[in-house]
Structure formats: C-alpha cells, structure tokens
Residue frames relative to the residue before (quaternion, step in Angstrom):
aa qw qx qy qz dx dy dz
X 1.0000 0.0000 0.0000 0.0000 0.00 0.00 0.00
X 0.6909 0.4450 -0.2836 0.4941 3.61 0.83 -0.95
X 0.6601 0.5135 -0.3151 0.4487 3.56 0.92 -0.88
X 0.6511 0.4963 -0.3291 0.4707 3.60 0.94 -0.75
X 0.6197 0.5298 -0.3420 0.4672 3.60 1.07 -0.66
X 0.6310 0.5231 -0.3307 0.4679 3.59 1.01 -0.75
X 0.6552 0.5044 -0.3059 0.4719 3.56 0.96 -0.88
X 0.6223 0.5385 -0.3291 0.4631 3.59 1.05 -0.79
X 0.6933 0.4552 -0.2646 0.4920 3.58 1.11 -0.69
X 0.5826 -0.6227 0.3579 0.3804 3.59 1.26 0.13
X 0.5145 0.6267 -0.4281 0.3991 3.59 1.22 0.33
X 0.3071 -0.7290 0.5773 0.2023 3.57 -0.87 0.88
X 0.6579 -0.4773 0.3848 0.4374 3.57 -1.26 0.24
X 0.6362 0.5352 -0.3256 0.4503 3.57 1.01 -0.80
X 0.6611 0.5035 -0.3074 0.4636 3.60 0.91 -0.89
X 0.6591 0.4984 -0.3058 0.4729 3.57 0.96 -0.86
X 0.6325 0.5289 -0.3251 0.4632 3.58 0.99 -0.81
X 0.6522 0.5054 -0.3160 0.4683 3.59 0.95 -0.81
X 0.6549 0.5164 -0.3119 0.4552 3.59 0.97 -0.84
X 0.7313 0.4085 -0.2160 0.5017 3.57 1.09 -0.77
X 0.3448 -0.7626 0.4667 0.2860 3.56 1.35 -0.20
X 0.5117 0.5721 -0.4544 0.4521 3.52 0.90 1.09
X 0.5930 -0.5556 0.4361 0.3867 3.56 -1.29 0.15
X 0.6457 -0.5589 0.3689 0.3669 3.57 -1.14 0.65
X 0.6252 0.5393 -0.3713 0.4249 3.68 0.91 -0.67
X 0.5887 0.5670 -0.3674 0.4438 3.61 1.14 -0.56
X 0.6430 0.5095 -0.3121 0.4791 3.55 1.08 -0.74
X 0.6251 0.5387 -0.3381 0.4525 3.58 0.99 -0.80
X 0.6530 0.5143 -0.3075 0.4632 3.61 1.05 -0.78
X 0.5352 0.6556 -0.3959 0.3564 3.57 1.14 -0.59
X 0.6630 0.5348 -0.3024 0.4278 3.57 0.97 -0.82
X 0.7191 0.4263 -0.2430 0.4920 3.58 1.21 -0.44
X 0.5124 0.6654 -0.4166 0.3482 3.60 1.24 -0.14
X 0.2240 -0.7737 0.5789 0.1272 3.55 -1.05 0.79
X 0.7860 0.1464 -0.0736 0.5961 3.58 1.24 -0.29
X 0.1362 0.7811 -0.6022 0.0932 3.56 -1.07 0.77
X 0.6192 -0.5212 0.4232 0.4073 3.56 -1.28 0.24
X 0.5832 -0.5724 0.4434 0.3683 3.55 -1.16 0.62
X 0.6408 0.5354 -0.3304 0.4400 3.61 0.97 -0.81
X 0.6347 0.5138 -0.3245 0.4774 3.59 1.08 -0.71
X 0.6475 0.5101 -0.3104 0.4735 3.55 0.93 -0.90
X 0.6471 0.5307 -0.3108 0.4505 3.56 0.95 -0.91
X 0.6837 0.4817 -0.3008 0.4583 3.61 0.84 -0.90
X 0.6293 0.5213 -0.3398 0.4655 3.59 1.04 -0.69
X 0.6702 0.4945 -0.2988 0.4659 3.57 0.90 -0.89
X 0.6545 0.5049 -0.3136 0.4674 3.60 0.97 -0.83
X 0.6264 0.5408 -0.3367 0.4492 3.60 1.06 -0.70
X 0.6831 0.4445 -0.2754 0.5098 3.57 1.23 -0.49
X 0.6037 -0.5917 0.3475 0.4059 3.57 1.28 0.12
X 0.5878 0.5921 -0.3596 0.4179 3.56 1.28 0.23
X 0.3170 -0.7066 0.5950 0.2150 3.51 -1.37 -0.13
X 0.3410 -0.7494 0.5350 0.1895 3.58 -0.84 1.00
X 0.0140 -0.7628 0.6465 -0.0004 3.55 -0.99 0.92
X 0.1133 -0.7779 0.6159 0.0526 3.55 -0.91 0.94
X 0.0566 -0.7986 0.5988 -0.0204 3.53 -0.79 1.09
X 0.2208 -0.7439 0.6190 0.1216 3.55 -0.87 1.03
X 0.1520 -0.8032 0.5729 0.0591 3.59 -0.68 1.10
X 0.0778 -0.7806 0.6201 -0.0099 3.52 -0.91 1.07
X 0.6724 -0.4951 0.3410 0.4319 3.61 -1.17 0.34
X 0.7578 0.3778 -0.2072 0.4900 3.60 1.04 -0.72
X 0.8060 -0.1900 0.0979 0.5519 3.62 1.21 0.23
X 0.4452 -0.6758 0.5270 0.2595 3.51 -1.37 0.04
X 0.1738 -0.7570 0.6227 0.0941 3.53 -1.23 0.63
X 0.2705 -0.7440 0.5898 0.1596 3.56 -0.78 1.05
X 0.2258 -0.7602 0.5983 0.1148 3.54 -0.75 1.09
X 0.1611 -0.8663 0.4715 0.0357 3.51 -0.28 1.30
X 0.8236 0.0320 0.0253 0.5657 3.57 0.95 -0.74
X 0.3223 -0.7755 0.5134 0.1762 3.56 -0.46 1.19
X 0.5546 0.5950 -0.4004 0.4220 3.60 1.13 -0.46
X 0.6318 0.5245 -0.3246 0.4693 3.60 1.04 -0.76
X 0.6479 0.5173 -0.3218 0.4572 3.59 0.98 -0.81
X 0.6368 0.5300 -0.3262 0.4550 3.59 1.02 -0.81
X 0.6386 0.5247 -0.3222 0.4616 3.61 1.00 -0.79
X 0.6595 0.5165 -0.3019 0.4552 3.58 0.98 -0.89
X 0.6676 0.5103 -0.3005 0.4512 3.59 1.05 -0.74
X 0.6309 0.5680 -0.3340 0.4096 3.62 1.13 -0.54
C-alpha cells in the first residue's frame, strides 16, 4: 500500500531508498510487510512527502495521537 502510493507520486524504489538511506531491496520488502514500528512507518511516509497522523476513535469521540515521545514520558 505505501509502496504503491510512492509509485503513484512518481517515486521509484531507488529514489525512496536514497531518501531513507537504505538499500533498494529494503524498499522492495516494504510492500510485503504486514507489521512495522510506527517510527518506521512515519519515516517512510515523510520520505514520500507525507505526514503520519494516528487517530484513536472511541464511541464518545476521537483522539489524535500526535507524539509518541510524549506518551513514553507520561508512562515513566
């Protein structure tokens, strides 16, 4: 899904790999991944010129989760 979006935006696997400072085979594997760290997903999306937003939806409303670093500090 992410890889197809990059291709739709005119980015080749090679261009995305250069932006992420990884080897091209790592980008090819991205299309087959079913699970990854939020930080990895965020860096891939930013390399394509996007911004990751995570929203938790509850019956009584939604909460936009903006910064996981803040959540880690609160848990400590």
